[in-house]
Structure formats: structure tokens, C-alpha cells
MARMARDO-184373 format. One record per residue (C-alpha): residue in one letter; residue number from 0; x, y, z. Coordinates in Angstrom, 1 decimal. Layout:
REM residues N
+------+------+--------+--------+--------+
! resn ! resi !     px !     py !     pz !
+------+------+--------+--------+--------+
!    A !  NUM !      X !      Y !      Z !
...
+------+------+--------+--------+--------+
END
This chain:
REM residues 397
+------+------+--------+--------+--------+
! resn ! resi !     px !     py !     pz !
+------+------+--------+--------+--------+
!    M !    0 !    0.0 !    0.1 !    0.0 !
!    M !    1 !    1.0 !    3.6 !   -1.0 !
!    T !    2 !    0.6 !    6.8 !    0.6 !
!    P !    3 !   -0.9 !    9.2 !   -1.8 !
!    A !    4 !    1.7 !   11.2 !   -1.5 !
!    Q !    5 !    4.0 !    8.1 !   -3.0 !
!    S !    6 !    0.9 !    7.7 !   -5.6 !
!    L !    7 !    1.8 !   11.1 !   -6.8 !
!    S !    8 !    5.3 !   10.5 !   -6.7 !
!    H !    9 !    4.7 !    6.8 !   -8.8 !
!    V !   10 !    2.1 !    8.0 !  -11.1 !
!    L !   11 !    4.4 !   10.7 !  -12.7 !
!    E !   12 !    6.6 !    8.1 !  -13.5 !
!    L !   13 !    4.5 !    6.1 !  -15.3 !
!    F !   14 !    3.3 !    9.6 !  -17.4 !
!    Q !   15 !    7.1 !   10.0 !  -18.3 !
!    E !   16 !    7.4 !    6.5 !  -19.2 !
!    H !   17 !    4.5 !    6.1 !  -21.6 !
!    F !   18 !    4.3 !    9.8 !  -22.9 !
!    G !   19 !    7.8 !   10.5 !  -23.5 !
!    T !   20 !    7.1 !   13.8 !  -21.8 !
!    A !   21 !    6.7 !   15.8 !  -18.4 !
!    A !   22 !    2.8 !   16.0 !  -16.7 !
!    Q !   23 !    1.5 !   19.6 !  -16.4 !
!    S !   24 !   -0.8 !   18.2 !  -13.2 !
!    R !   25 !   -1.9 !   15.7 !  -10.7 !
!    A !   26 !   -4.6 !   14.5 !   -8.6 !
!    F !   27 !   -4.9 !   11.7 !   -6.2 !
!    A !   28 !   -8.5 !   10.7 !   -5.0 !
!    P !   29 !   -9.5 !    8.2 !   -1.4 !
!    G !   30 !  -11.7 !    5.2 !   -1.7 !
!    R !   31 !  -14.7 !    5.6 !    0.5 !
!    V !   32 !  -16.2 !    3.3 !    3.0 !
!    E !   33 !  -20.2 !    3.1 !    3.5 !
!    V !   34 !  -20.1 !    3.4 !    7.3 !
!    I !   35 !  -23.9 !    2.6 !    7.7 !
!    G !   36 !  -27.2 !    4.0 !    5.4 !
!    N !   37 !  -27.6 !    1.7 !    2.7 !
!    H !   38 !  -29.1 !    3.0 !   -0.9 !
!    T !   39 !  -30.6 !    5.5 !    1.4 !
!    D !   40 !  -28.7 !    8.5 !   -1.0 !
!    Y !   41 !  -30.6 !    7.9 !   -4.0 !
!    N !   42 !  -33.8 !    7.1 !   -1.6 !
!    G !   43 !  -33.5 !   11.0 !   -0.1 !
!    G !   44 !  -32.0 !   10.1 !    2.9 !
!    T !   45 !  -28.9 !   10.8 !    4.7 !
!    V !   46 !  -25.5 !    8.0 !    4.4 !
!    V !   47 !  -23.0 !    8.9 !    7.0 !
!    G !   48 !  -18.9 !    7.8 !    4.8 !
!    T !   49 !  -16.0 !    8.2 !    5.1 !
!    A !   50 !  -12.4 !    8.4 !    2.9 !
!    I !   51 !   -9.6 !    5.9 !    3.3 !
!    D !   52 !   -5.8 !    5.4 !    2.8 !
!    R !   53 !   -6.1 !    3.8 !   -0.3 !
!    G !   54 !   -7.1 !    5.7 !   -3.8 !
!    I !   55 !   -5.9 !    6.0 !   -7.3 !
!    A !   56 !   -3.5 !    9.1 !   -8.6 !
!    V !   57 !   -3.8 !   10.5 !  -12.5 !
!    A !   58 !   -1.5 !   12.4 !  -14.3 !
!    A !   59 !   -2.6 !   14.3 !  -16.8 !
!    R !   60 !   -1.2 !   17.1 !  -19.7 !
!    V !   61 !   -3.5 !   18.5 !  -22.7 !
!    R !   62 !   -2.4 !   17.5 !  -26.4 !
!    P !   63 !   -3.2 !   20.4 !  -29.3 !
!    D !   64 !   -4.9 !   17.8 !  -31.4 !
!    G !   65 !   -7.4 !   16.8 !  -29.8 !
!    K !   66 !   -6.3 !   13.3 !  -29.2 !
!    L !   67 !   -7.4 !   11.2 !  -26.3 !
!    R !   68 !   -5.2 !    8.9 !  -24.9 !
!    F !   69 !   -5.6 !    6.7 !  -21.8 !
!    Y !   70 !   -2.7 !    4.5 !  -19.5 !
!    S !   71 !   -3.3 !    2.6 !  -16.3 !
!    D !   72 !   -1.2 !    0.5 !  -14.4 !
!    T !   73 !   -3.7 !   -1.5 !  -13.1 !
!    K !   74 !   -4.9 !   -2.4 !  -17.4 !
!    S !   75 !   -1.5 !   -2.4 !  -18.4 !
!    S !   76 !   -2.9 !   -5.3 !  -20.6 !
!    D !   77 !   -4.4 !   -3.1 !  -22.7 !
!    G !   78 !   -1.3 !   -0.6 !  -23.0 !
!    I !   79 !   -1.9 !    3.0 !  -24.6 !
!    V !   80 !   -5.2 !    3.4 !  -25.3 !
!    E !   81 !   -6.9 !    6.0 !  -27.7 !
!    T !   82 !   -9.3 !    7.7 !  -28.8 !
!    S !   83 !  -11.4 !   11.1 !  -29.3 !
!    R !   84 !  -14.5 !   12.3 !  -28.6 !
!    A !   85 !  -15.1 !   12.3 !  -32.0 !
!    T !   86 !  -14.6 !    8.6 !  -32.4 !
!    F !   87 !  -15.0 !    7.1 !  -28.7 !
!    A !   88 !  -18.2 !    5.7 !  -29.5 !
!    Q !   89 !  -17.1 !    3.5 !  -32.9 !
!    D !   90 !  -13.7 !    3.4 !  -31.5 !
!    D !   91 !  -12.3 !   -0.6 !  -30.3 !
!    I !   92 !  -11.7 !    0.5 !  -26.2 !
!    P !   93 !  -12.1 !   -0.7 !  -23.0 !
!    T !   94 !  -14.6 !   -0.3 !  -20.4 !
!    W !   95 !  -12.2 !    1.5 !  -17.8 !
!    C !   96 !  -11.9 !    4.3 !  -19.8 !
!    Q !   97 !  -15.9 !    5.2 !  -19.9 !
!    Y !   98 !  -15.3 !    7.4 !  -17.1 !
!    P !   99 !  -12.4 !    9.2 !  -17.9 !
!    L !  100 !  -14.5 !    9.7 !  -21.1 !
!    G !  101 !  -17.7 !   10.8 !  -19.3 !
!    I !  102 !  -15.6 !   13.6 !  -17.3 !
!    I !  103 !  -14.2 !   14.9 !  -19.6 !
!    D !  104 !  -17.2 !   14.8 !  -21.2 !
!    E !  105 !  -19.2 !   16.1 !  -18.8 !
!    A !  106 !  -17.3 !   18.4 !  -18.3 !
!    H !  107 !  -16.7 !   20.2 !  -22.3 !
!    L !  108 !  -20.6 !   20.2 !  -22.0 !
!    R !  109 !  -20.4 !   22.8 !  -19.1 !
!    G !  110 !  -18.4 !   24.8 !  -21.6 !
!    W !  111 !  -14.5 !   24.3 !  -20.0 !
!    P !  112 !  -12.8 !   24.8 !  -21.9 !
!    S !  113 !  -15.0 !   26.6 !  -24.5 !
!    E !  114 !  -12.9 !   24.6 !  -27.4 !
!    P !  115 !  -12.4 !   20.7 !  -27.1 !
!    V !  116 !   -9.3 !   19.6 !  -26.3 !
!    G !  117 !   -6.9 !   16.4 !  -26.6 !
!    L !  118 !   -4.9 !   14.9 !  -23.1 !
!    D !  119 !   -2.4 !   12.4 !  -22.6 !
!    L !  120 !   -3.5 !   11.0 !  -18.6 !
!    T !  121 !   -2.1 !    8.4 !  -16.8 !
!    I !  122 !   -4.0 !    6.9 !  -13.8 !
!    A !  123 !   -2.0 !    5.0 !  -10.6 !
!    S !  124 !   -3.9 !    2.9 !   -7.8 !
!    D !  125 !   -3.7 !    0.6 !   -4.5 !
!    L !  126 !   -7.4 !    0.6 !   -4.8 !
!    P !  127 !   -8.3 !   -2.9 !   -5.9 !
!    E !  128 !  -11.5 !   -3.1 !   -8.0 !
!    G !  129 !  -15.2 !   -5.1 !   -7.1 !
!    T !  130 !  -15.0 !   -4.0 !   -3.5 !
!    G !  131 !  -17.7 !   -2.0 !   -3.0 !
!    L !  132 !  -15.0 !    1.3 !   -1.9 !
!    A !  133 !  -15.8 !    3.2 !   -4.8 !
!    S !  134 !  -13.1 !    2.8 !   -7.3 !
!    S !  135 !  -15.1 !    4.6 !  -10.1 !
!    A !  136 !  -15.7 !    7.6 !   -8.3 !
!    A !  137 !  -12.1 !    7.4 !   -7.1 !
!    L !  138 !  -11.7 !    7.3 !  -11.2 !
!    E !  139 !  -13.8 !   10.4 !  -11.6 !
!    M !  140 !  -12.9 !   12.9 !   -8.8 !
!    A !  141 !   -8.9 !   12.1 !   -9.8 !
!    V !  142 !   -9.6 !   12.6 !  -13.3 !
!    V !  143 !  -12.1 !   15.8 !  -12.4 !
!    G !  144 !   -9.6 !   17.2 !  -10.1 !
!    A !  145 !   -6.5 !   16.8 !  -12.9 !
!    L !  146 !   -8.5 !   18.3 !  -15.9 !
!    S !  147 !   -9.5 !   20.7 !  -13.7 !
!    Q !  148 !   -6.4 !   22.0 !  -12.1 !
!    L !  149 !   -5.0 !   22.2 !  -16.6 !
!    L !  150 !   -8.0 !   24.0 !  -17.5 !
!    F !  151 !   -8.1 !   26.6 !  -14.8 !
!    T !  152 !   -5.9 !   29.0 !  -13.4 !
!    A !  153 !   -5.3 !   28.9 !   -9.2 !
!    D !  154 !   -8.0 !   31.6 !   -8.9 !
!    M !  155 !  -10.5 !   30.8 !  -11.1 !
!    Q !  156 !  -10.8 !   27.0 !  -10.2 !
!    P !  157 !  -14.3 !   25.5 !   -9.4 !
!    S !  158 !  -15.6 !   25.0 !   -6.2 !
!    R !  159 !  -14.9 !   21.1 !   -4.9 !
!    G !  160 !  -18.8 !   20.9 !   -4.8 !
!    A !  161 !  -18.3 !   21.9 !   -8.7 !
!    L !  162 !  -15.6 !   19.1 !   -8.8 !
!    V !  163 !  -18.0 !   16.7 !   -7.3 !
!    E !  164 !  -20.9 !   16.8 !   -9.8 !
!    V !  165 !  -19.2 !   16.7 !  -12.4 !
!    A !  166 !  -18.2 !   13.5 !  -11.4 !
!    H !  167 !  -21.6 !   11.9 !  -10.2 !
!    R !  168 !  -23.4 !   14.0 !  -13.6 !
!    A !  169 !  -20.6 !   12.0 !  -15.6 !
!    E !  170 !  -21.5 !    8.5 !  -14.4 !
!    N !  171 !  -25.1 !    9.4 !  -14.3 !
!    R !  172 !  -25.6 !    9.8 !  -17.7 !
!    F !  173 !  -22.5 !    8.8 !  -20.1 !
!    V !  174 !  -21.8 !    5.5 !  -17.8 !
!    G !  175 !  -25.0 !    4.9 !  -17.3 !
!    M !  176 !  -25.1 !    4.1 !  -13.4 !
!    P !  177 !  -27.9 !    6.0 !  -11.4 !
!    C !  178 !  -26.2 !    5.5 !   -8.3 !
!    G !  179 !  -26.4 !    8.5 !   -6.1 !
!    L !  180 !  -24.4 !   11.2 !   -4.4 !
!    L !  181 !  -22.8 !    9.0 !   -1.6 !
!    D !  182 !  -19.1 !    8.6 !   -3.2 !
!    Q !  183 !  -18.0 !   11.2 !   -5.4 !
!    T !  184 !  -19.5 !   13.4 !   -1.9 !
!    V !  185 !  -16.8 !   10.9 !    0.3 !
!    V !  186 !  -14.0 !   11.0 !   -2.3 !
!    G !  187 !  -14.4 !   14.8 !   -2.0 !
!    F !  188 !  -15.3 !   15.5 !    1.0 !
!    G !  189 !  -12.8 !   13.5 !    3.2 !
!    K !  190 !  -11.4 !   14.8 !    6.4 !
!    K !  191 !   -8.5 !   13.0 !    8.2 !
!    N !  192 !   -9.8 !   11.2 !   11.3 !
!    G !  193 !  -13.2 !   12.6 !   10.1 !
!    L !  194 !  -16.8 !   10.9 !    8.6 !
!    V !  195 !  -18.7 !   12.1 !    6.1 !
!    V !  196 !  -22.4 !   13.0 !    6.5 !
!    L !  197 !  -24.1 !   13.7 !    3.8 !
!    D !  198 !  -28.2 !   14.7 !    3.1 !
!    A !  199 !  -28.9 !   13.7 !   -0.5 !
!    A !  200 !  -32.7 !   15.0 !   -0.4 !
!    I !  201 !  -30.4 !   19.0 !   -0.3 !
!    N !  202 !  -27.3 !   17.7 !   -1.2 !
!    K !  203 !  -25.8 !   18.8 !    1.9 !
!    S !  204 !  -23.0 !   17.5 !    3.5 !
!    V !  205 !  -21.1 !   17.9 !    6.8 !
!    S !  206 !  -16.8 !   16.6 !    8.4 !
!    I !  207 !  -18.2 !   15.1 !   11.5 !
!    P !  208 !  -15.3 !   14.1 !   13.9 !
!    L !  209 !  -14.5 !   10.1 !   14.8 !
!    P !  210 !  -14.1 !    9.9 !   18.0 !
!    A !  211 !  -11.2 !    8.5 !   19.8 !
!    G !  212 !  -10.7 !    4.5 !   20.1 !
!    I !  213 !  -12.8 !    2.9 !   17.0 !
!    R !  214 !  -10.8 !    3.2 !   13.7 !
!    F !  215 !  -12.5 !    0.6 !   10.9 !
!    V !  216 !  -10.8 !   -2.9 !    9.7 !
!    L !  217 !  -11.9 !   -4.1 !    6.4 !
!    F !  218 !  -12.5 !   -7.1 !    5.2 !
!    R !  219 !  -12.7 !   -8.6 !    1.6 !
!    S !  220 !  -15.1 !  -11.5 !   -0.1 !
!    H !  221 !  -14.0 !  -13.1 !   -3.1 !
!    I !  222 !  -17.1 !  -12.2 !   -5.0 !
!    S !  223 !  -16.5 !   -8.9 !   -7.1 !
!    H !  224 !  -18.7 !   -6.5 !   -7.2 !
!    A !  225 !  -19.9 !   -4.3 !   -9.7 !
!    L !  226 !  -22.9 !   -2.1 !   -9.9 !
!    V !  227 !  -23.0 !   -1.7 !  -13.3 !
!    D !  228 !  -23.1 !   -5.7 !  -13.6 !
!    S !  229 !  -25.9 !   -6.1 !  -10.8 !
!    P !  230 !  -29.2 !   -5.9 !   -9.5 !
!    Y !  231 !  -28.4 !   -1.6 !   -8.8 !
!    E !  232 !  -30.7 !   -0.5 !  -11.3 !
!    D !  233 !  -33.6 !   -3.5 !  -10.6 !
!    R !  234 !  -34.0 !   -1.4 !   -6.6 !
!    H !  235 !  -33.5 !    2.1 !   -7.8 !
!    R !  236 !  -37.0 !    0.8 !  -10.3 !
!    E !  237 !  -38.2 !   -1.0 !   -7.7 !
!    C !  238 !  -37.9 !    1.9 !   -5.4 !
!    R !  239 !  -38.8 !    4.4 !   -7.5 !
!    T !  240 !  -42.0 !    2.3 !   -7.9 !
!    A !  241 !  -42.6 !    2.3 !   -4.5 !
!    L !  242 !  -42.4 !    5.9 !   -4.1 !
!    M !  243 !  -45.2 !    6.8 !   -6.9 !
!    G !  244 !  -47.4 !    4.3 !   -5.1 !
!    L !  245 !  -47.6 !    5.8 !   -2.1 !
!    E !  246 !  -47.6 !    9.4 !   -2.6 !
!    R !  247 !  -51.4 !    8.8 !   -3.8 !
!    F !  248 !  -52.1 !    8.4 !    0.1 !
!    V !  249 !  -49.0 !   10.8 !    1.9 !
!    P !  250 !  -49.1 !   13.6 !    0.0 !
!    G !  251 !  -45.9 !   15.8 !   -0.3 !
!    I !  252 !  -44.2 !   13.3 !   -0.3 !
!    R !  253 !  -40.4 !   13.4 !   -2.3 !
!    H !  254 !  -38.4 !   10.9 !   -1.2 !
!    L !  255 !  -39.0 !    7.7 !    0.2 !
!    A !  256 !  -35.9 !    8.0 !    3.1 !
!    R !  257 !  -38.4 !   10.6 !    4.8 !
!    L !  258 !  -42.0 !    8.7 !    4.8 !
!    H !  259 !  -42.7 !    8.3 !    8.2 !
!    P !  260 !  -42.6 !    4.6 !    9.4 !
!    A !  261 !  -46.1 !    4.7 !   10.3 !
!    D !  262 !  -47.3 !    6.1 !    7.5 !
!    L !  263 !  -45.5 !    2.9 !    5.8 !
!    D !  264 !  -47.1 !    0.4 !    8.6 !
!    A !  265 !  -50.4 !    2.0 !    7.3 !
!    Y !  266 !  -50.4 !    1.6 !    3.6 !
!    A !  267 !  -47.6 !   -0.9 !    2.8 !
!    S !  268 !  -50.5 !   -3.5 !    1.4 !
!    V !  269 !  -50.9 !   -0.8 !   -2.0 !
!    L !  270 !  -48.0 !   -1.8 !   -3.0 !
!    E !  271 !  -46.5 !   -5.4 !   -4.6 !
!    T !  272 !  -44.2 !   -7.4 !   -2.3 !
!    R !  273 !  -40.8 !   -6.2 !   -3.6 !
!    P !  274 !  -41.3 !   -2.5 !   -3.4 !
!    A !  275 !  -42.2 !   -2.5 !   -0.2 !
!    M !  276 !  -40.0 !   -4.5 !    1.0 !
!    R !  277 !  -36.9 !   -1.7 !   -0.2 !
!    A !  278 !  -39.1 !    0.7 !    0.7 !
!    R !  279 !  -39.2 !   -0.9 !    4.4 !
!    H !  280 !  -35.8 !   -1.0 !    4.7 !
!    V !  281 !  -35.4 !    2.2 !    3.1 !
!    V !  282 !  -38.2 !    3.8 !    5.5 !
!    H !  283 !  -35.9 !    2.7 !    8.8 !
!    E !  284 !  -32.3 !    2.4 !    7.5 !
!    Q !  285 !  -33.1 !    6.6 !    7.7 !
!    R !  286 !  -33.8 !    6.3 !   10.7 !
!    R !  287 !  -30.8 !    4.6 !   12.1 !
!    V !  288 !  -28.5 !    6.8 !   10.8 !
!    G !  289 !  -30.4 !    9.2 !   12.6 !
!    A !  290 !  -30.0 !    6.9 !   16.0 !
!    F !  291 !  -25.9 !    6.0 !   14.8 !
!    L !  292 !  -25.3 !   10.2 !   14.6 !
!    A !  293 !  -27.1 !   10.4 !   17.9 !
!    T !  294 !  -25.1 !    8.0 !   19.9 !
!    L !  295 !  -21.7 !    8.8 !   18.1 !
!    S !  296 !  -22.1 !   12.1 !   19.9 !
!    Q !  297 !  -22.7 !   10.4 !   23.0 !
!    N !  298 !  -20.1 !    8.5 !   22.7 !
!    D !  299 !  -22.3 !    5.6 !   23.3 !
!    L !  300 !  -20.1 !    2.9 !   20.5 !
!    V !  301 !  -21.6 !   -0.5 !   21.7 !
!    A !  302 !  -25.7 !    1.2 !   20.1 !
!    A !  303 !  -24.1 !    2.8 !   18.0 !
!    G !  304 !  -22.1 !    0.2 !   16.7 !
!    A !  305 !  -25.3 !   -2.1 !   17.5 !
!    C !  306 !  -27.3 !    0.4 !   14.3 !
!    M !  307 !  -24.5 !   -0.6 !   11.8 !
!    T !  308 !  -24.9 !   -4.6 !   12.4 !
!    A !  309 !  -29.0 !   -4.1 !   11.7 !
!    S !  310 !  -28.6 !   -2.5 !    8.9 !
!    H !  311 !  -27.1 !   -4.8 !    7.2 !
!    E !  312 !  -29.8 !   -7.1 !    8.8 !
!    S !  313 !  -32.2 !   -5.3 !    6.7 !
!    S !  314 !  -29.9 !   -5.3 !    3.8 !
!    R !  315 !  -30.1 !   -8.7 !    3.4 !
!    A !  316 !  -33.5 !   -9.8 !    5.2 !
!    L !  317 !  -35.6 !   -6.7 !    2.9 !
!    F !  318 !  -33.5 !   -4.8 !    0.6 !
!    D !  319 !  -31.7 !   -8.7 !   -0.8 !
!    N !  320 !  -28.6 !   -7.3 !   -1.5 !
!    S !  321 !  -26.4 !   -9.4 !    0.6 !
!    T !  322 !  -24.2 !  -12.7 !   -0.3 !
!    P !  323 !  -23.6 !  -15.6 !    1.8 !
!    E !  324 !  -19.7 !  -14.2 !    1.5 !
!    L !  325 !  -20.7 !  -11.1 !    3.1 !
!    D !  326 !  -23.1 !  -12.3 !    6.4 !
!    T !  327 !  -20.8 !  -14.8 !    7.0 !
!    L !  328 !  -18.1 !  -12.1 !    7.5 !
!    V !  329 !  -20.3 !  -10.1 !    9.4 !
!    A !  330 !  -21.5 !  -13.0 !   11.6 !
!    T !  331 !  -18.1 !  -13.7 !   12.4 !
!    A !  332 !  -16.8 !  -11.0 !   12.7 !
!    N !  333 !  -19.5 !   -9.2 !   15.5 !
!    A !  334 !  -18.2 !  -12.7 !   17.2 !
!    Q !  335 !  -14.5 !  -11.2 !   17.7 !
!    R !  336 !  -13.1 !   -9.1 !   20.8 !
!    G !  337 !  -13.4 !   -5.6 !   19.8 !
!    V !  338 !  -15.5 !   -5.6 !   16.9 !
!    L !  339 !  -18.9 !   -2.9 !   18.0 !
!    G !  340 !  -20.9 !   -3.3 !   14.7 !
!    A !  341 !  -20.3 !   -4.7 !   11.0 !
!    R !  342 !  -22.2 !   -4.5 !    8.1 !
!    L !  343 !  -21.9 !   -5.2 !    4.2 !
!    S !  344 !  -20.4 !   -1.8 !    2.0 !
!    G !  345 !  -21.5 !    0.1 !    0.0 !
!    G !  346 !  -24.1 !   -1.6 !   -2.6 !
!    G !  347 !  -23.3 !   -4.8 !   -1.9 !
!    W !  348 !  -24.1 !   -7.8 !   -4.0 !
!    G !  349 !  -20.9 !   -9.3 !   -3.0 !
!    G !  350 !  -17.1 !   -6.6 !   -2.2 !
!    S !  351 !  -16.2 !   -6.0 !    1.4 !
!    M !  352 !  -17.7 !   -6.1 !    4.5 !
!    V !  353 !  -16.7 !   -3.4 !    7.5 !
!    A !  354 !  -16.6 !   -3.7 !   11.2 !
!    M !  355 !  -16.1 !   -0.8 !   14.0 !
!    V !  356 !  -13.6 !   -1.6 !   16.4 !
!    T !  357 !  -11.8 !   -0.5 !   19.5 !
!    D !  358 !   -7.9 !   -1.4 !   20.7 !
!    E !  359 !   -9.4 !   -4.4 !   21.3 !
!    F !  360 !   -9.6 !   -5.8 !   18.5 !
!    E !  361 !   -6.6 !   -8.2 !   17.5 !
!    E !  362 !   -4.5 !   -8.5 !   14.3 !
!    K !  363 !   -5.3 !  -12.4 !   16.0 !
!    H !  364 !   -9.0 !  -11.4 !   15.9 !
!    G !  365 !   -9.1 !  -10.1 !   11.9 !
!    E !  366 !   -6.6 !  -14.2 !   11.4 !
!    S !  367 !   -9.3 !  -15.5 !   12.8 !
!    I !  368 !  -12.6 !  -14.3 !   10.6 !
!    C !  369 !  -10.5 !  -15.0 !    7.8 !
!    D !  370 !   -9.7 !  -18.4 !    8.6 !
!    Q !  371 !  -13.4 !  -18.8 !    9.6 !
!    Y !  372 !  -14.8 !  -17.7 !    5.9 !
!    E !  373 !  -11.6 !  -19.7 !    4.5 !
!    E !  374 !  -13.2 !  -22.8 !    6.2 !
!    L !  375 !  -16.1 !  -22.3 !    4.7 !
!    F !  376 !  -15.2 !  -21.1 !    1.0 !
!    E !  377 !  -11.9 !  -22.7 !    0.3 !
!    V !  378 !  -11.0 !  -19.1 !   -0.4 !
!    R !  379 !   -8.7 !  -16.7 !    1.9 !
!    P !  380 !   -9.9 !  -12.9 !    1.9 !
!    H !  381 !   -7.6 !  -10.2 !    2.3 !
!    W !  382 !   -8.2 !   -8.3 !    5.0 !
!    W !  383 !   -6.7 !   -4.4 !    6.5 !
!    Q !  384 !   -7.1 !   -1.4 !    9.6 !
!    S !  385 !   -8.1 !    1.5 !    7.6 !
!    S !  386 !   -7.6 !    5.1 !    8.8 !
!    A !  387 !  -10.7 !    8.3 !    8.1 !
!    A !  388 !   -8.7 !    9.5 !    5.2 !
!    A !  389 !   -8.7 !   12.8 !    3.4 !
!    G !  390 !  -10.9 !   13.5 !    0.4 !
!    M !  391 !   -9.4 !   14.5 !   -3.0 !
!    V !  392 !   -6.3 !   16.8 !   -3.7 !
!    S !  393 !   -5.6 !   18.0 !   -7.5 !
!    E !  394 !   -2.3 !   20.7 !   -8.2 !
!    R !  395 !   -0.6 !   22.0 !  -11.2 !
!    L !  396 !    2.4 !   20.3 !  -12.0 !
+------+------+--------+--------+--------+
END
């Protein structure tokens, strides 16, 4: 694992090696852990996350000829991929290129710059893909950070919120994933030793300090997570169906997460089984987020951890986005000394489990979780301790 500074140095070396010249800008964006608030963001709810100490670095240089050339150290077998804004739809390019292309296209639609430019861009990552740690958002935010440094002077840089908006819109519109605001927001606004709390209904986020004496550990299941190929869009549609069905009975309700549990109990019978289950998860998950924040502020860490575990159970039973592998990791983690609570992190259907732990949690406890997982699935999961880290950083060179 590299530090952000090491990643930024490494990506400049990659740029020089593969493009034969020096980069003009660079950026680093971390991955993120979703602490609690599963699928509440696109339902207008509140979600809590933290940036982590792994991420993606990007180095870039403007080209005058309109060509777009990308190189990634994790996709080195693809070599340098060359395309342009005019030809990308016809070019045979790898799927991972959709993310920088989406940023470039969204930036152009917003008029920055006013004329199309070409770009050389290298990507260096120590954030594993398919783990539910927002590698796509990290890539998007790193690209938009490096691009903004190229296109704007220091005193005219877009706001951090504007960069988050470009990255989020690129994933929704260009990549075609109807994700909420959580990933790009946490990647963009992360604070060292802090949690990011996003109110997605009004797109406002605040940072709160992580209480002393707790930290997060991450366990990667062997089931890869990819939202584009998962039932994510099905859940998004089921939540919309639930909201539309309930709007007739609860006037003025604009977001599913803001529905009162009593109203859901009164009118859930008008919904089909699956939309009703998804709605029940979202409505009660919103209350769990509130309870988590309240108990955390009171330093009742046991109660806060219990909210995380209850969140996982709701994701498993009502939202149907867990897996046997994630369920095993959660159950075995909760049996270990020093674990306050555990849950799947991110969209689900694979990826990673996050546990909130005290200093009583030692390496032997992590290895015990891995031993039990390996006994069941004949694959040993990777795990690591994560620090709450700062969000995206960028600079012009």
C-alpha cells in the first residue's frame, strides 16, 4: 500500500515513461467506506461514509490535436488506449475508459473549456476494484481534479462541490449508472479522522470527528462487486415504484427515505411485495442513520455499532443485496473481541465488509475471521485496517 504522496510520485513516473514527456497536473482521490445508510442516498436520505487511505492517482497533460490517450497501471495489458471525443463510440476501447471519457464529456458540456482539447492521462491505483470501496468514484474525482487544474487558473478553480457534481453527473449520464451522491461526495469531501454525513435530499454534507478509540477494519470477500452488472438498477426502480405508489396516500412526500414508518405501516399493503420490502428497508435505514449519529455523539459506541449490524440485517432480509460470503464475514466479525458492529459496505452483491472496532481488536482476531471464512469457502479473504483519510487533492505542475 502506498501513501497518497507516493501514489502521486509514482503516477508522474508512469506518465514520463509512457508518454515521453512531463505531466502538467496530477491528482489523488481516495476510496470510501459506507459506514451506514445503505441505498438511502438516491432515496433522498442521509448516509455516513469515510474516505480511506487507499486510492487512485492521475497525471495529465493537454494535447493540441484532440486525441485522448489513457494508460492505467492496473490495465497495463491494454497498453495506451487512444480515442477522441468524436470517435469514442466507434472505437474499440476498454470499459474502464468510460470513466475518464465521462468526465471529459461532462466538462465539455459545461463549457470548460470552451474548445475541445486532447489529453494524455495516466492512472495509478492501489484501490482494489470490485470491493465496494468506490473505485469508480475515486477515478472520476481524480480525473476531474487533474483536468480542472489544466483548464483553470488557480484563482478560478471550480468549487469542490462543482467537481463532485461533474463526477456524479458523468457516472449517471455517460456511464449510465443511476447511483446516488454518496461516493463522489465522500471521495471529494473526506477529512482526516472524520466522517462525512450527507443529506442527499438537499445535497449538503458536513464532516464530524471520528470518536477517539475506534477505527474501521475492512474484509474483502472473494465475490467481486460491480454495480453496472448488478441488480442495482432493479432496486433503484423498485424504490421509485414504491414512492410512486405511496405518493397517492401521503401528499407531499418527495423522497422515500423521508416517509414516516407509521405511514408505511398504514399504506404498504397497496404495494407489491418487493417494492414494499425495499421501502421498509429504506425508511427504517434512515432512522438507523439518525440513531447511529446520535449514539456516536453521546459516545455510546456499543449502541452505534449495533446500528451498523442492524443495517446489515435489513440489507440482507429486506433489500436482498447481501451474499452468503458477506453474511459470514459479518457474523464471524461480530463474535470477535473488540468489534462494535459490522455490515456490508456499498451497493452490495459482493465486495467488502466493514467493522467498527476498538483497540481490543487485534491482528489475531482478524486472522480468526479469515480462518473461518476460508474453512467455509476455501478462499482466504484479504483484510486491512483503514484510517479515515482526507478527500481528493490536486495540483498544477
